[in-house]
C-alpha angles and dihedrals in degrees: 000000000000093000090059094059087115088074089071097052114117118240109251095039124113118249144177119216125189104215124203111232123215120278111272096031116130090248133039096218145017129195123233116195125185151100116307111244096170140004120189141146089281097055141271137310113212129187106219129190094229106038105022116226112005123188114208115192115225090239089063098049108105096172138332145172143194112261134193122260114261117266116250 
C-alpha cells in the first residue's frame, strides 16, 4: 500500500514522518524529522536534533517522505 512506503526507506537516510496524535490531544498530528536508525514492521526509529531517538509506530504514521540533509 502507498501509505506503507516508509517500509522501503533505507536506514541512514533522513526522513520526515507525520505522526497521528491520540484522540483528545490539542492537535491531530505532529511532525518528526531525523535520521533513520531502524525501519521494521513495527515502525521507524528516528534520531532527531531536539528530542533524541524517537520511535514512531507504523500505526501512527499518517504520511512521510525522505528529505535532504540540512545545508551547513
